[in-house]
PDB file of N, CA, C and O in Angstrom:
ATOM      1  N   MET A   1      19.928  42.213   1.952  1.00  0.00           N
ATOM      2  CA  MET A   1      18.599  41.768   1.161  1.00  0.00           C
ATOM      3  C   MET A   1      18.893  40.789   0.131  1.00  0.00           C
ATOM      4  O   MET A   1      18.157  39.822  -0.070  1.00  0.00           O
ATOM      5  N   SER A   2      19.963  41.020  -0.533  1.00  0.00           N
ATOM      6  CA  SER A   2      20.386  40.113  -1.672  1.00  0.00           C
ATOM      7  C   SER A   2      20.688  38.743  -1.276  1.00  0.00           C
ATOM      8  O   SER A   2      20.442  37.798  -2.025  1.00  0.00           O
ATOM      9  N   THR A   3      21.262  38.591  -0.015  1.00  0.00           N
ATOM     10  CA  THR A   3      21.574  37.223   0.635  1.00  0.00           C
ATOM     11  C   THR A   3      20.203  36.572   0.951  1.00  0.00           C
ATOM     12  O   THR A   3      20.118  35.362   0.742  1.00  0.00           O
ATOM     13  N   LEU A   4      19.165  37.203   1.408  1.00  0.00           N
ATOM     14  CA  LEU A   4      17.977  36.678   1.868  1.00  0.00           C
ATOM     15  C   LEU A   4      17.274  36.161   0.453  1.00  0.00           C
ATOM     16  O   LEU A   4      16.761  35.045   0.367  1.00  0.00           O
ATOM     17  N   LEU A   5      17.309  36.981  -0.494  1.00  0.00           N
ATOM     18  CA  LEU A   5      16.762  36.513  -1.769  1.00  0.00           C
ATOM     19  C   LEU A   5      17.373  35.275  -2.361  1.00  0.00           C
ATOM     20  O   LEU A   5      16.707  34.436  -2.968  1.00  0.00           O
ATOM     21  N   GLN A   6      18.625  35.199  -2.168  1.00  0.00           N
ATOM     22  CA  GLN A   6      19.510  34.073  -2.669  1.00  0.00           C
ATOM     23  C   GLN A   6      19.087  32.699  -1.898  1.00  0.00           C
ATOM     24  O   GLN A   6      18.872  31.635  -2.479  1.00  0.00           O
ATOM     25  N   HIS A   7      19.010  32.895  -0.557  1.00  0.00           N
ATOM     26  CA  HIS A   7      18.547  31.857   0.229  1.00  0.00           C
ATOM     27  C   HIS A   7      17.206  31.272  -0.224  1.00  0.00           C
ATOM     28  O   HIS A   7      17.081  30.075  -0.484  1.00  0.00           O
ATOM     29  N   VAL A   8      16.200  32.168  -0.310  1.00  0.00           N
ATOM     30  CA  VAL A   8      14.867  31.798  -0.738  1.00  0.00           C
ATOM     31  C   VAL A   8      14.962  31.021  -2.184  1.00  0.00           C
ATOM     32  O   VAL A   8      14.353  29.971  -2.392  1.00  0.00           O
ATOM     33  N   LYS A   9      15.706  31.590  -3.047  1.00  0.00           N
ATOM     34  CA  LYS A   9      15.785  31.028  -4.396  1.00  0.00           C
ATOM     35  C   LYS A   9      16.423  29.544  -4.214  1.00  0.00           C
ATOM     36  O   LYS A   9      15.938  28.594  -4.828  1.00  0.00           O
ATOM     37  N   ASP A  10      17.463  29.400  -3.396  1.00  0.00           N
ATOM     38  CA  ASP A  10      18.163  28.248  -3.194  1.00  0.00           C
ATOM     39  C   ASP A  10      17.146  27.217  -2.576  1.00  0.00           C
ATOM     40  O   ASP A  10      17.099  26.071  -3.022  1.00  0.00           O
ATOM     41  N   PHE A  11      16.376  27.608  -1.604  1.00  0.00           N
ATOM     42  CA  PHE A  11      15.360  26.775  -0.942  1.00  0.00           C
ATOM     43  C   PHE A  11      14.308  26.260  -1.983  1.00  0.00           C
ATOM     44  O   PHE A  11      13.906  25.096  -1.980  1.00  0.00           O
ATOM     45  N   ILE A  12      13.928  27.134  -2.799  1.00  0.00           N
ATOM     46  CA  ILE A  12      12.859  26.697  -3.813  1.00  0.00           C
ATOM     47  C   ILE A  12      13.420  25.825  -4.781  1.00  0.00           C
ATOM     48  O   ILE A  12      12.677  24.915  -5.149  1.00  0.00           O
ATOM     49  N   GLN A  13      14.529  25.882  -5.271  1.00  0.00           N
ATOM     50  CA  GLN A  13      15.249  25.133  -6.178  1.00  0.00           C
ATOM     51  C   GLN A  13      15.795  23.744  -5.675  1.00  0.00           C
ATOM     52  O   GLN A  13      16.089  22.821  -6.434  1.00  0.00           O
ATOM     53  N   ASP A  14      15.897  23.707  -4.275  1.00  0.00           N
ATOM     54  CA  ASP A  14      16.261  22.382  -3.688  1.00  0.00           C
ATOM     55  C   ASP A  14      15.148  21.265  -3.853  1.00  0.00           C
ATOM     56  O   ASP A  14      14.034  21.385  -3.344  1.00  0.00           O
ATOM     57  N   GLU A  15      15.512  20.240  -4.557  1.00  0.00           N
ATOM     58  CA  GLU A  15      14.568  19.188  -4.897  1.00  0.00           C
ATOM     59  C   GLU A  15      14.782  17.979  -3.882  1.00  0.00           C
ATOM     60  O   GLU A  15      14.073  16.977  -3.983  1.00  0.00           O
ATOM     61  N   GLU A  16      15.670  18.073  -2.998  1.00  0.00           N
ATOM     62  CA  GLU A  16      15.911  16.919  -2.175  1.00  0.00           C
ATOM     63  C   GLU A  16      14.650  16.656  -1.322  1.00  0.00           C
ATOM     64  O   GLU A  16      14.168  15.526  -1.244  1.00  0.00           O
ATOM     65  N   GLY A  17      14.142  17.695  -0.703  1.00  0.00           N
ATOM     66  CA  GLY A  17      12.869  17.429   0.130  1.00  0.00           C
ATOM     67  C   GLY A  17      11.724  17.022  -0.637  1.00  0.00           C
ATOM     68  O   GLY A  17      10.896  16.259  -0.139  1.00  0.00           O
ATOM     69  N   LEU A  18      11.598  17.493  -1.879  1.00  0.00           N
ATOM     70  CA  LEU A  18      10.568  16.979  -2.708  1.00  0.00           C
ATOM     71  C   LEU A  18      10.623  15.479  -2.979  1.00  0.00           C
ATOM     72  O   LEU A  18       9.615  14.774  -3.008  1.00  0.00           O
ATOM     73  N   THR A  19      11.849  15.042  -3.173  1.00  0.00           N
ATOM     74  CA  THR A  19      11.971  13.660  -3.412  1.00  0.00           C
ATOM     75  C   THR A  19      11.575  12.800  -2.292  1.00  0.00           C
ATOM     76  O   THR A  19      10.999  11.725  -2.461  1.00  0.00           O
ATOM     77  N   THR A  20      11.900  13.298  -1.105  1.00  0.00           N
ATOM     78  CA  THR A  20      11.406  12.481   0.127  1.00  0.00           C
ATOM     79  C   THR A  20       9.938  12.402   0.173  1.00  0.00           C
ATOM     80  O   THR A  20       9.365  11.368   0.514  1.00  0.00           O
ATOM     81  N   VAL A  21       9.255  13.593  -0.199  1.00  0.00           N
ATOM     82  CA  VAL A  21       7.755  13.620  -0.155  1.00  0.00           C
ATOM     83  C   VAL A  21       7.225  12.703  -1.225  1.00  0.00           C
ATOM     84  O   VAL A  21       6.190  12.067  -1.032  1.00  0.00           O
ATOM     85  N   GLU A  22       7.861  12.623  -2.275  1.00  0.00           N
ATOM     86  CA  GLU A  22       7.332  11.721  -3.443  1.00  0.00           C
ATOM     87  C   GLU A  22       7.485  10.325  -2.977  1.00  0.00           C
ATOM     88  O   GLU A  22       6.569   9.520  -3.148  1.00  0.00           O
ATOM     89  N   TYR A  23       8.616   9.987  -2.385  1.00  0.00           N
ATOM     90  CA  TYR A  23       8.816   8.580  -1.819  1.00  0.00           C
ATOM     91  C   TYR A  23       7.717   8.280  -0.889  1.00  0.00           C
ATOM     92  O   TYR A  23       7.112   7.214  -1.009  1.00  0.00           O
ATOM     93  N   ALA A  24       7.404   9.130   0.033  1.00  0.00           N
ATOM     94  CA  ALA A  24       6.450   9.017   1.018  1.00  0.00           C
ATOM     95  C   ALA A  24       5.192   8.726   0.465  1.00  0.00           C
ATOM     96  O   ALA A  24       4.583   7.749   0.900  1.00  0.00           O
ATOM     97  N   ILE A  25       4.634   9.522  -0.559  1.00  0.00           N
ATOM     98  CA  ILE A  25       3.421   9.386  -1.116  1.00  0.00           C
ATOM     99  C   ILE A  25       3.381   8.046  -1.936  1.00  0.00           C
ATOM    100  O   ILE A  25       2.380   7.337  -1.840  1.00  0.00           O
ATOM    101  N   ALA A  26       4.381   7.691  -2.700  1.00  0.00           N
ATOM    102  CA  ALA A  26       4.439   6.444  -3.345  1.00  0.00           C
ATOM    103  C   ALA A  26       4.384   5.215  -2.350  1.00  0.00           C
ATOM    104  O   ALA A  26       3.769   4.204  -2.688  1.00  0.00           O
ATOM    105  N   GLY A  27       4.950   5.286  -1.262  1.00  0.00           N
ATOM    106  CA  GLY A  27       5.006   4.258  -0.124  1.00  0.00           C
ATOM    107  C   GLY A  27       3.532   4.074   0.352  1.00  0.00           C
ATOM    108  O   GLY A  27       3.056   2.955   0.539  1.00  0.00           O
ATOM    109  N   GLY A  28       2.856   5.193   0.533  1.00  0.00           N
ATOM    110  CA  GLY A  28       1.470   5.139   0.985  1.00  0.00           C
ATOM    111  C   GLY A  28       0.552   4.471  -0.011  1.00  0.00           C
ATOM    112  O   GLY A  28      -0.267   3.620   0.336  1.00  0.00           O
ATOM    113  N   LEU A  29       0.709   4.875  -1.255  1.00  0.00           N
ATOM    114  CA  LEU A  29      -0.135   4.316  -2.263  1.00  0.00           C
ATOM    115  C   LEU A  29       0.000   2.870  -2.479  1.00  0.00           C
ATOM    116  O   LEU A  29      -0.954   2.141  -2.749  1.00  0.00           O
ATOM    117  N   ILE A  30       1.361   2.432  -2.337  1.00  0.00           N
ATOM    118  CA  ILE A  30       1.669   0.999  -2.511  1.00  0.00           C
ATOM    119  C   ILE A  30       0.980   0.284  -1.367  1.00  0.00           C
ATOM    120  O   ILE A  30       0.290  -0.717  -1.561  1.00  0.00           O
ATOM    121  N   GLY A  31       1.189   0.839  -0.116  1.00  0.00           N
ATOM    122  CA  GLY A  31       0.535   0.132   1.200  1.00  0.00           C
ATOM    123  C   GLY A  31      -1.002   0.074   0.918  1.00  0.00           C
ATOM    124  O   GLY A  31      -1.627  -0.938   1.235  1.00  0.00           O
ATOM    125  N   LEU A  32      -1.582   1.068   0.369  1.00  0.00           N
ATOM    126  CA  LEU A  32      -3.072   1.085   0.165  1.00  0.00           C
ATOM    127  C   LEU A  32      -3.470   0.060  -0.884  1.00  0.00           C
ATOM    128  O   LEU A  32      -4.574  -0.480  -0.818  1.00  0.00           O
ATOM    129  N   ALA A  33      -2.658  -0.206  -1.787  1.00  0.00           N
ATOM    130  CA  ALA A  33      -2.983  -1.236  -2.925  1.00  0.00           C
ATOM    131  C   ALA A  33      -2.810  -2.603  -2.225  1.00  0.00           C
ATOM    132  O   ALA A  33      -3.642  -3.497  -2.379  1.00  0.00           O
ATOM    133  N   VAL A  34      -1.737  -2.742  -1.472  1.00  0.00           N
ATOM    134  CA  VAL A  34      -1.552  -4.044  -0.796  1.00  0.00           C
ATOM    135  C   VAL A  34      -2.770  -4.355   0.186  1.00  0.00           C
ATOM    136  O   VAL A  34      -3.348  -5.440   0.137  1.00  0.00           O
ATOM    137  N   ILE A  35      -3.091  -3.460   0.980  1.00  0.00           N
ATOM    138  CA  ILE A  35      -4.125  -3.706   1.847  1.00  0.00           C
ATOM    139  C   ILE A  35      -5.542  -4.058   1.159  1.00  0.00           C
ATOM    140  O   ILE A  35      -6.315  -4.901   1.613  1.00  0.00           O
ATOM    141  N   THR A  36      -5.763  -3.316   0.036  1.00  0.00           N
ATOM    142  CA  THR A  36      -6.958  -3.534  -0.707  1.00  0.00           C
ATOM    143  C   THR A  36      -6.901  -4.953  -1.354  1.00  0.00           C
ATOM    144  O   THR A  36      -7.895  -5.679  -1.335  1.00  0.00           O
ATOM    145  N   ALA A  37      -5.876  -5.289  -1.856  1.00  0.00           N
ATOM    146  CA  ALA A  37      -5.698  -6.588  -2.514  1.00  0.00           C
ATOM    147  C   ALA A  37      -5.777  -7.742  -1.467  1.00  0.00           C
ATOM    148  O   ALA A  37      -6.293  -8.817  -1.777  1.00  0.00           O
ATOM    149  N   PHE A  38      -5.301  -7.529  -0.317  1.00  0.00           N
ATOM    150  CA  PHE A  38      -5.461  -8.625   0.878  1.00  0.00           C
ATOM    151  C   PHE A  38      -6.880  -8.604   1.090  1.00  0.00           C
ATOM    152  O   PHE A  38      -7.410  -9.715   1.087  1.00  0.00           O
ATOM    153  N   GLN A  39      -7.681  -7.535   1.286  1.00  0.00           N
ATOM    154  CA  GLN A  39      -8.972  -7.600   1.599  1.00  0.00           C
ATOM    155  C   GLN A  39      -9.796  -8.340   0.596  1.00  0.00           C
ATOM    156  O   GLN A  39     -10.656  -9.164   0.904  1.00  0.00           O
ATOM    157  N   ALA A  40      -9.484  -8.000  -0.602  1.00  0.00           N
ATOM    158  CA  ALA A  40     -10.317  -8.672  -1.762  1.00  0.00           C
ATOM    159  C   ALA A  40     -10.043 -10.306  -1.824  1.00  0.00           C
ATOM    160  O   ALA A  40     -10.894 -11.170  -2.032  1.00  0.00           O
ATOM    161  N   LEU A  41      -8.705 -10.486  -1.601  1.00  0.00           N
ATOM    162  CA  LEU A  41      -8.416 -11.994  -1.621  1.00  0.00           C
ATOM    163  C   LEU A  41      -8.821 -12.653  -0.307  1.00  0.00           C
ATOM    164  O   LEU A  41      -8.931 -13.879  -0.300  1.00  0.00           O
ATOM    165  N   GLY A  42      -9.043 -11.984   0.764  1.00  0.00           N
ATOM    166  CA  GLY A  42      -9.547 -12.592   1.920  1.00  0.00           C
ATOM    167  C   GLY A  42     -10.758 -13.191   1.881  1.00  0.00           C
ATOM    168  O   GLY A  42     -10.991 -14.298   2.366  1.00  0.00           O
ATOM    169  N   GLY A  43     -11.660 -12.395   1.234  1.00  0.00           N
ATOM    170  CA  GLY A  43     -13.125 -12.989   1.063  1.00  0.00           C
ATOM    171  C   GLY A  43     -13.100 -14.206   0.159  1.00  0.00           C
ATOM    172  O   GLY A  43     -13.784 -15.197   0.412  1.00  0.00           O
ATOM    173  N   THR A  44     -12.273 -14.117  -0.939  1.00  0.00           N
ATOM    174  CA  THR A  44     -12.206 -15.227  -1.867  1.00  0.00           C
ATOM    175  C   THR A  44     -11.732 -16.475  -1.166  1.00  0.00           C
ATOM    176  O   THR A  44     -12.356 -17.533  -1.234  1.00  0.00           O
ATOM    177  N   VAL A  45     -10.641 -16.325  -0.509  1.00  0.00           N
ATOM    178  CA  VAL A  45      -9.940 -17.448   0.139  1.00  0.00           C
ATOM    179  C   VAL A  45     -10.896 -18.034   1.228  1.00  0.00           C
ATOM    180  O   VAL A  45     -11.011 -19.254   1.349  1.00  0.00           O
ATOM    181  N   GLY A  46     -11.548 -17.197   1.983  1.00  0.00           N
ATOM    182  CA  GLY A  46     -12.475 -17.624   2.982  1.00  0.00           C
ATOM    183  C   GLY A  46     -13.686 -18.447   2.451  1.00  0.00           C
ATOM    184  O   GLY A  46     -14.171 -19.382   3.088  1.00  0.00           O
ATOM    185  N   GLY A  47     -14.136 -18.035   1.247  1.00  0.00           N
ATOM    186  CA  GLY A  47     -15.130 -18.828   0.481  1.00  0.00           C
ATOM    187  C   GLY A  47     -14.708 -20.161   0.073  1.00  0.00           C
ATOM    188  O   GLY A  47     -15.492 -21.108   0.113  1.00  0.00           O
ATOM    189  N   ILE A  48     -13.377 -20.286  -0.358  1.00  0.00           N
ATOM    190  CA  ILE A  48     -12.855 -21.518  -0.801  1.00  0.00           C
ATOM    191  C   ILE A  48     -12.589 -22.446   0.497  1.00  0.00           C
ATOM    192  O   ILE A  48     -12.804 -23.658   0.468  1.00  0.00           O
ATOM    193  N   ILE A  49     -12.183 -21.880   1.450  1.00  0.00           N
ATOM    194  CA  ILE A  49     -11.960 -22.704   2.721  1.00  0.00           C
ATOM    195  C   ILE A  49     -13.251 -23.141   3.191  1.00  0.00           C
ATOM    196  O   ILE A  49     -13.277 -24.303   3.596  1.00  0.00           O
ATOM    197  N   THR A  50     -14.325 -22.490   3.234  1.00  0.00           N
ATOM    198  CA  THR A  50     -15.565 -22.805   3.669  1.00  0.00           C
ATOM    199  C   THR A  50     -16.183 -24.029   2.676  1.00  0.00           C
ATOM    200  O   THR A  50     -16.767 -25.015   3.125  1.00  0.00           O
ATOM    201  N   ALA A  51     -15.964 -23.801   1.381  1.00  0.00           N
ATOM    202  CA  ALA A  51     -16.386 -24.752   0.480  1.00  0.00           C
ATOM    203  C   ALA A  51     -15.626 -26.187   0.764  1.00  0.00           C
ATOM    204  O   ALA A  51     -16.286 -27.224   0.823  1.00  0.00           O
ATOM    205  N   ILE A  52     -14.336 -26.180   0.919  1.00  0.00           N
ATOM    206  CA  ILE A  52     -13.656 -27.318   1.328  1.00  0.00           C
ATOM    207  C   ILE A  52     -14.064 -27.888   2.576  1.00  0.00           C
ATOM    208  O   ILE A  52     -14.142 -29.115   2.639  1.00  0.00           O
ATOM    209  N   ASP A  53     -14.339 -27.184   3.589  1.00  0.00           N
ATOM    210  CA  ASP A  53     -14.821 -27.680   4.779  1.00  0.00           C
ATOM    211  C   ASP A  53     -16.274 -28.322   4.711  1.00  0.00           C
ATOM    212  O   ASP A  53     -16.598 -29.291   5.398  1.00  0.00           O
ATOM    213  N   THR A  54     -17.125 -27.674   3.803  1.00  0.00           N
ATOM    214  CA  THR A  54     -18.376 -28.323   3.701  1.00  0.00           C
ATOM    215  C   THR A  54     -18.178 -29.681   2.917  1.00  0.00           C
ATOM    216  O   THR A  54     -18.853 -30.649   3.266  1.00  0.00           O
ATOM    217  N   LEU A  55     -17.309 -29.791   1.907  1.00  0.00           N
ATOM    218  CA  LEU A  55     -17.060 -31.098   1.210  1.00  0.00           C
ATOM    219  C   LEU A  55     -16.492 -31.996   2.162  1.00  0.00           C
ATOM    220  O   LEU A  55     -16.913 -33.152   2.193  1.00  0.00           O
ATOM    221  N   LEU A  56     -15.550 -31.606   2.980  1.00  0.00           N
ATOM    222  CA  LEU A  56     -14.958 -32.631   3.848  1.00  0.00           C
ATOM    223  C   LEU A  56     -15.951 -33.062   4.927  1.00  0.00           C
ATOM    224  O   LEU A  56     -15.908 -34.214   5.361  1.00  0.00           O
ATOM    225  N   SER A  57     -16.848 -32.171   5.378  1.00  0.00           N
ATOM    226  CA  SER A  57     -17.758 -32.590   6.445  1.00  0.00           C
ATOM    227  C   SER A  57     -18.783 -33.689   5.913  1.00  0.00           C
ATOM    228  O   SER A  57     -19.264 -34.547   6.653  1.00  0.00           O
ATOM    229  N   GLY A  58     -19.059 -33.578   4.593  1.00  0.00           N
ATOM    230  CA  GLY A  58     -19.994 -34.548   3.950  1.00  0.00           C
ATOM    231  C   GLY A  58     -19.330 -35.834   3.577  1.00  0.00           C
ATOM    232  O   GLY A  58     -20.039 -36.790   3.262  1.00  0.00           O
ATOM    233  N   ALA A  59     -18.054 -35.934   3.584  1.00  0.00           N
ATOM    234  CA  ALA A  59     -17.329 -37.052   3.100  1.00  0.00           C
ATOM    235  C   ALA A  59     -17.493 -38.194   4.150  1.00  0.00           C
ATOM    236  O   ALA A  59     -17.568 -37.985   5.360  1.00  0.00           O
ATOM    237  N   THR A  60     -17.536 -39.298   3.623  1.00  0.00           N
ATOM    238  CA  THR A  60     -17.634 -40.520   4.520  1.00  0.00           C
ATOM    239  C   THR A  60     -16.217 -41.217   4.773  1.00  0.00           C
ATOM    240  O   THR A  60     -15.379 -41.362   3.883  1.00  0.00           O
ATOM    241  N   GLY A  61     -16.070 -41.587   5.964  1.00  0.00           N
ATOM    242  CA  GLY A  61     -14.764 -42.078   6.483  1.00  0.00           C
ATOM    243  C   GLY A  61     -14.481 -43.458   5.984  1.00  0.00           C
ATOM    244  O   GLY A  61     -15.457 -44.126   5.640  1.00  0.00           O
ATOM    245  N   PRO A  62     -13.242 -44.003   5.891  1.00  0.00           N
ATOM    246  CA  PRO A  62     -12.857 -45.311   5.358  1.00  0.00           C
ATOM    247  C   PRO A  62     -13.503 -46.431   6.082  1.00  0.00           C
ATOM    248  O   PRO A  62     -13.277 -47.594   5.748  1.00  0.00           O
TER     249      PRO A  62
END
């Protein structure tokens, strides 16, 4: 019985698995931030490209 309790205590005190979970959560949050930033910038860049296209369409040739 003492051996079982010691194994349970060792398992609870082992932080290696927790570190892996922390890295996975951090990676997921970073991925979410990148996706959100690209979506926000996508609309802005699209608007700029449309404005440039409109300006170039109205320009007269040489």
